[in-house]
Backbone as a ProteinNet text record, in pm:
[ID]
protein_1_A
[PRIMARY]
XXXXXXXXXXXXXXXXXXXXXXXXXXXXXXXXXXXXXXXXXXXXXXXXXXXXXXXXXXXXXXXXXXXXXXXXXXXXXXXXXXXXXXXXXXXXXXXXXXXXXXXXXXXXXXXXXXXXXXXXXXXXXXXXXXXXXXXXXXXXXXXXXXXXXXXXXXXXXXXXX
[TERTIARY]
84.4	-1.2	85	52.8	131.6	24.1	52.3	-37.9	10.3	-91.1	-58	33.2	131.7	229.2	147.5	34.4	-52.5	-76.7	-82.9	-90	19.5	141.2	256.6	249.6	213.3	203.6	101.1	-13.9	-127.9	-73.7	-9	38.7	128.8	225.6	320.2	251	176.2	100.1	14.9	-53.8	-128	-51.3	71.6	168.5	213.3	226.3	266.8	142.3	18	-95.8	-131.1	-92.5	-105.6	-42.5	66.6	144.2	105.6	6.4	-38.8	-91.3	-63.3	-133.1	-275.3	-358.5	-504.3	-547.3	-635.2	-705.1	-615.7	-498.2	-415.1	-430.8	-405.1	-410.7	-277.2	-248.9	-118.3	-161.3	-113	-152.3	-88.8	-166.1	-106.5	23.3	46.6	179.4	295.8	264.2	374.8	391.3	288.4	296.1	371.5	338	417.7	563	590.1	734.4	805.3	740.7	804.6	849.1	755.1	787.1	845.2	859	917.5	828.4	703.5	595.2	529.3	477.5	403.4	263.5	255.6	124.8	-2.8	-5	-133.8	-176.2	-79.1	-105.7	-124.8	-52.5	-85.2	-227	-271.5	-398.8	-511.3	-487.7	-589.6	-585.7	-475.5	-469	-541.9	-514.8	-570.2	-724.1	-770.6	-911.9	-976.4	-897.8	-953.5	-965.3	-875.9	-869.2	-986.5	-1006.8	-1116.8	-1263.5	-1271.6	-1401.2	-1425.9	-1321	-1332.8	-1357.9	-1353.2	-1371.1	-1252.2	-1129.2	-1020.8	-946.7	-949.6	-893.5	-1009.1	-985.2	-1080.8	-996.3	-1055.7	-985.7	-1060.2	-977.9	-1036.7	-962.4	-1028.1	-980.7	-925.7	-846.6	-808	-655.2	-613.8	-472.4	-413.9	-495.4	-456.9	-518.8	-554.1	-624.3	-518.5	-583.9	-497.8	-576.9	-508.1	-565.1	-530.1	-607	-570.2	-654.8	-619	-690.2	-836.6	-926.2	-1066.4	-1094.4	-1014	-1028.5	-888.2	-891.8	-756	-675.2	-538.8	-465	-491.8	-522.2	-552.3	-681.1	-759.2	-900	-884.2	-771	-751.9	-653	-689.4	-605.2	-557.3	-444.9	-390.6	-480.6	-577.9	-664.9	-752.1	-805.4	-892.7	-820.5	-683.4	-621.2	-584.4	-559.8	-529.9	-667.4	-769.8	-892.8	-945.8	-913.5	-948.8	-883.8	-773.8	-693.8	-721.5	-717.9	-726.3	-882.3	-963	-1091.8	-1089.1	-1207.1	-1210.1	-1228.6	-1213.4	-1230	-1118	-1144.7	-1048.6	-940.6	-819.4	-703.2	-693.4	-794	-793.1	-930.9	-943.5	-1065.6	-1062.8	-1149.1	-1153.5	-1237.8	-1183	-1258.6	-1311.6	-1282.1	-1331	-1271.2	-1143.9	-1072.5	-1073.6	-1099.7	-1109.4	-1218.7	-1327.9	-1432.9	-1387.8	-1272	-1225.2	-1144.8	-1129.3	-1057.9	-1129.8	-1056.1	-1116.4	-1159.9	-1114	-1156.2	-1287.4	-1328.6	-1434.8	-1577.4	-1673.6	-1784.5	-1856.5	-1911	-1977.3	-2085.9	-2097.7	-2193.5	-2193.9	-2086.6	-2075.8	-1997.5	-2040.4	-1968.4	-1960.5	-1854.1	-1850.4	-1908.4	-1953.7	-2032.1	-1945.4	-1811.8	-1707.2	-1654.8	-1619.9	-1564.7	-1424.5	-1364.5	-1235.4	-1127.4	-1046	-943.1	-844.1	-808.3	-711.6	-774.8	-900.5	-969	-981.4	-997.1	-1010.1	-886.3	-766.3	-649.5	-612.5	-637.4	-619.3	-700	-826	-923.8	-883.2	-834.6	-792.4	-660.2	-573.3	-453.9	-495.4	-594.2	-649.3	-700.4	-785.5	-838.9	-736.2	-624.1	-519.4	-444.8	-430.8	-353.7	-435	-571.1	-662.9	-662.3	-669	-675.2	-538.3	-440.7	-305.5	-314.7	-350.2	-364.6	-463.5	-568.7	-681.6	-630.5	-528.9	-482.8	-383.1	-337.5	-227.3	-288.6	-266.8	-325.5	-216	-249.8	-163.6	-83.1	-159.9	-90.8	30.7	8.9	114.3	233.6	196	297.7	382.9	310.8	386.4	475	435.2	524.5	642.4	615.5	730.6	831.9	779.6	852.4	943.3	873.5	943.4	1070.3	1058.6	1183	1286.3	1224.3	1322.7	1391.9	1325.4	1388.1	1461	1587.1	1666.6	1605.9	1623.4	1559.4	1565.8	1690.8	1710.6	1621.7	1620.6	1534.6	1397.3	1347.7	1218.5	1159.3	1258.2	1220	1224.6	1321.7	1332.6	1214.7	1178.8	1066.1	948.5	900.6	784.9	797.5	913.1	930.9	892.7	943	912.1	770.2	709.6	565.2	490.9	509.4	432.9	443.1	556.3	584.4	484.8	454.3	359.7	204.4	177.3	30.7	-28.3
-118.7	-1.1	116	218.3	340.7	452.1	536.2	657	772.3	849.6	974.5	1059.2	1134.4	1215.7	1335	1364.6	1459.5	1411.2	1285.7	1241.1	1285.1	1272.1	1306	1465.1	1547.1	1688.4	1723.3	1656.8	1688.5	1658.9	1556.4	1528.6	1638.7	1674.8	1758.2	1907.6	1942.2	2068.3	2076	1957.5	1963.1	1974.1	1912.2	1931.8	2065.4	2138.3	2287.4	2368.6	2337.5	2409.2	2382	2269.3	2238.6	2329.9	2394.6	2479.8	2638.8	2658.9	2803.9	2865.8	2990.4	3058.9	3069.7	3072.1	3080.3	3191.2	3168.4	3262.7	3306.9	3242.3	3279.2	3169	3221.6	3143.7	3137	3035.7	3026.1	3007.4	3104.9	3098.8	2978.8	2923.8	2809.3	2834.6	2960	2989.9	2966.6	3000	2984.6	2833.8	2767.3	2614.9	2559.2	2595.6	2538.7	2581.9	2703.2	2744	2665.7	2644.8	2586.4	2440.2	2374.1	2237.6	2220	2324.2	2315.5	2239	2266.9	2204.2	2306.9	2252.8	2342	2388.7	2512.9	2571.8	2514	2490.5	2458.4	2320.2	2225.9	2084.6	2079.3	2160.6	2164.1	2224.7	2311.6	2372.1	2252.4	2163.4	2049.5	1969.9	1942.9	1862.9	1933.4	2066.1	2144.6	2159	2151.2	2158.7	2024.5	1920.3	1786.4	1787.6	1839.8	1853.1	1939.5	2046	2147.6	2073.4	1997	1934.5	1822.6	1772.8	1668.6	1735.9	1869.4	1929.6	1938.6	1902.3	1896.6	2038.2	2131.9	2245	2344.8	2473.6	2586.3	2689.3	2744.2	2842.9	2977.9	3087.9	3218.3	3292.6	3384.9	3467.8	3597.8	3673.6	3804.3	3815.5	3929.7	3942.1	3860.1	3827.1	3745.2	3610.6	3574.9	3452.9	3325.5	3209.7	3089.8	2978.1	2890.7	2770.4	2767	2687.2	2647.4	2517.1	2447.9	2336.5	2365.2	2273.7	2301.7	2250.4	2151.1	2103.7	2098.8	2065.5	2056.8	1941.7	1950.3	1838.7	1712.6	1696.2	1576.7	1506.6	1593.9	1535.8	1498.7	1506	1479.7	1359	1250.1	1133.2	1123.1	1042.5	1031.4	966	871.7	820.3	913.9	1006.8	1116.8	1193.3	1219.8	1292.3	1211.5	1082.3	995.4	989.5	968	946.2	1072.3	1189.3	1315.1	1324.3	1261	1276.4	1140	1024.9	899.6	847.1	894.8	834.2	714.7	661.6	550.6	415.8	392.7	270.3	175.9	45.4	-48	-53.3	-84.7	-79.5	-215.5	-301	-429.2	-446.2	-469.6	-501.1	-642.9	-736.1	-871.3	-879	-929.2	-938.3	-1084.4	-1166.6	-1305.8	-1384.4	-1361.9	-1447.2	-1583.4	-1632	-1767.5	-1845.4	-1760.7	-1823.7	-1855.8	-1811.8	-1836.3	-1975.2	-2043.4	-2170.6	-2273	-2321.4	-2415.3	-2548.1	-2572	-2697.5	-2675.3	-2562.2	-2533	-2557.5	-2622.1	-2651.7	-2512.4	-2487.9	-2371	-2346.4	-2223.3	-2178.6	-2229.5	-2316.9	-2364.7	-2264.8	-2257.2	-2175	-2242.9	-2230.2	-2284.5	-2218.8	-2100.9	-2018.1	-1942.5	-1962.3	-1898.1	-1766.2	-1667.3	-1539.4	-1592	-1532.9	-1556.8	-1554.9	-1652.2	-1656.3	-1541.4	-1514.7	-1408.3	-1275	-1254.3	-1122.5	-1111.7	-1227.5	-1216.4	-1164.4	-1222	-1172.9	-1033	-984.2	-859.1	-756.6	-795.8	-701	-681.9	-791.6	-791.1	-699.1	-704.4	-628.2	-472.4	-442.4	-315.7	-257.4	-336	-291.1	-262	-347.3	-316.6	-189.9	-166.6	-46.4	79.5	71.7	174.3	209.4	100.5	112.4	173.9	137.1	200.1	353.6	390.8	537.8	605.2	541.6	596.3	632.2	545.4	569.6	672.1	719.9	819.6	962.2	1058.5	1190.3	1291.7	1400.1	1516.5	1560.2	1564.2	1603.2	1503.1	1371.3	1288	1306.4	1330.9	1370.7	1482.9	1589.8	1709.3	1681.4	1608.4	1565.3	1485	1406.4	1334.2	1423.9	1523.4	1614.8	1694.9	1736	1828.1	1744.9	1613.4	1533.4	1515.9	1494.4	1451.3	1568.7	1677.9	1785	1872.4	1903	1988.1	2107.9	2154.7	2259.9	2397.7	2415.1	2537.2	2543.9	2431.6	2426.8	2433.7	2370.1	2376	2517.5	2584.2	2729	2820.5	2805.8	2892.9	2863.1	2737.3	2705.9	2772.5	2764	2823.2	2972.6	3043.6	3182.7	3223.4	3149.2	3171.5	3156.2	3046.7	3034.6	3146.3	3176.5	3275.8	3415.4	3445	3573.8	3583	3469.8	3479.2	3467.2	3461.1	3437.5	3573.5
-6.1	-4.6	1.1	-76.5	-81.9	-76.6	20.1	47	-42.8	-64.8	-145.7	-65.9	-132.7	-60.3	16.6	-24.2	50.4	194.2	228.7	356.8	447.5	396.5	469.8	492.1	387.7	390	493	494.2	594	733.4	763.1	889.8	939.8	852.5	899	908.2	824.7	835	970	999.1	1121.5	1251.3	1245.7	1346.8	1380.3	1267.8	1264.3	1329.4	1273.1	1313.5	1455.8	1517.4	1656.4	1745.5	1697.2	1776.2	1763.5	1690.9	1669.9	1796.2	1819.2	1926.7	1904.8	2007.9	2006	1913	1826.9	1740.9	1609.6	1602.4	1480.1	1379.7	1249.8	1137.8	1055.5	985.8	904	756.6	670.5	520.1	465.1	362.7	288.4	222.7	180.3	110.4	216.2	342	443.2	484.6	498.3	517.6	400.6	283.7	160.8	167.5	204.8	204.6	319.3	428.4	536	507.8	426.2	396.5	251.6	183	43.2	-49.6	-41.8	-122.5	-218.5	-319.4	-419.2	-358.7	-346.7	-278.3	-328.4	-464.1	-526.5	-493.9	-483.9	-443.4	-297	-196.9	-66.9	-39.7	-115.3	-103	-112.3	-202.9	-215	-81.8	-24.6	94.4	209.1	224.9	314.7	302.8	173.4	148.2	200.6	186.6	224.2	386.7	447.5	596	643.3	566	594.3	579.9	468.6	447.4	556	602.2	700.1	845.7	853.6	984.5	1073.3	1016.4	1097.3	1111.8	1007.3	1017.2	970.9	1010.5	965.6	901.4	799.2	721.4	727.9	712.2	688.6	587.1	523.7	423.3	472.9	383.5	423.5	459.3	496.8	523.8	641.6	728.4	845.4	833	702.8	686.2	681.8	667.9	663.3	725	782	843.3	984	1070.2	1215	1233.9	1344.6	1376.3	1420.9	1394.3	1424.5	1564.5	1613.6	1745.5	1810.7	1941.3	2019.8	1956	1956.4	1905.8	1972	2090.6	2156.2	2109.6	2037.5	1983.7	1831	1766.5	1629.2	1623.4	1561.9	1550.6	1405.3	1389.4	1257	1151	1205.8	1110.8	1036.8	1126	1073.2	950.6	973.1	873.3	751.9	774.6	664.6	575.1	646.3	581.7	510.8	560.2	499.8	358.7	343.3	221.8	129	195.2	114.6	98	198.7	210.8	300.6	340.7	427.9	380	244.9	197.7	252.8	246	294.6	198.2	251.5	168.8	80.8	101.3	29.8	-36	-159	-219.8	-283.7	-225.5	-279.1	-407.2	-504.5	-634	-661.8	-567.1	-573.8	-684.8	-709.2	-825	-805.4	-680.3	-647.8	-735	-769	-853	-989.7	-1031.1	-1158.3	-1171.1	-1049.8	-1046.7	-1143	-1241.8	-1343.5	-1278.6	-1154.3	-1086.7	-1001.1	-988.3	-916.5	-1011.8	-965.6	-1048	-1062.2	-1177.9	-1211.4	-1117.6	-1057.2	-967.3	-824.6	-791	-660.2	-572.6	-441.7	-356.7	-217.7	-143.6	-20.9	92.1	61.3	166.6	269.5	248.3	334.9	283.2	344.9	308.7	259.9	162.1	113.2	223.1	243.3	348.3	339.9	205.5	175.8	219.7	190.8	223	372.4	434.7	591.1	638.3	611.1	650.3	624.1	492.9	452.2	534.1	553	618.1	770.1	824.9	971.1	971.2	872.7	880.3	857.5	773.6	755.7	885.1	958.3	1074	1188.4	1185.9	1286.2	1245.3	1128.2	1081.4	1117.9	1092.3	1130.3	1277.3	1354.1	1502.2	1553.1	1490.5	1537.7	1504.7	1389.2	1358	1447.7	1472.8	1558.7	1700.3	1740.4	1877.2	1895.9	1781.2	1788	1764.3	1846.1	1834.8	1799.1	1747.1	1709.1	1837.4	1951.1	2075.2	2108.9	2086.8	2099.7	2003.8	1881.2	1778.3	1825	1866.3	1910.5	2022.1	2115.2	2230.6	2183.1	2081.9	2027.7	1954.7	1871.1	1798.8	1895.4	2013.1	2111	2160.5	2164.5	2219.4	2105.8	1979.4	1872.6	1795.5	1770.2	1723.2	1803.7	1760.9	1841.2	1894.5	2015.3	2080.9	2005.2	1954	1873.3	1748.5	1676.6	1556.6	1587.2	1692.2	1736.5	1767.3	1845.2	1881.5	1756.6	1663.4	1543.7	1456.9	1448.5	1358.5	1399.9	1539.8	1583.1	1582.7	1599.2	1587.6	1445.7	1348.5	1206.4	1173.4	1229.2	1192.8	1267.7	1388.6	1468.7	1397	1356.5	1272.8	1144.2	1102.9	979.1	1009.3	1140.8	1171.3	1189.3
[MASK]
+++++++++++++++++++++++++++++++++++++++++++++++++++++++++++++++++++++++++++++++++++++++++++++++++++++++++++++++++++++++++++++++++++++++++++++++++++++++++++++++++

């Protein structure tokens, strides 16, 4: 399974938006500049987040985006599904019915064993993403990112809000 690059962009942008001061918005052009991304494509990802109710946007000179809810109330699965949709990562097309040894029209009544394994894996993947919030991500980033870089990044971001 390969997720769209917009999923990565959305996760990183939400991590930045999680640190915005109350009532402040960050413009798309600044999020794009911070991450070295094309603004037009990033806009599509942000629109997906907005349609899912994860971010709110405003127009005007102080316009941009901010999280719609607290970082602890937004999980990774919501962000992934805002970009990718919520369809299963596996679609069973029942190719087993093409087996030339199977008598025409006969079925064993069981769900495909391959599909069961894949659907179980999809559920586990989604459960893991559901358990991880933006607040947890920010906590990890605060530990992983050098303090100077962390401070300079948020000074840069805050100056643009």
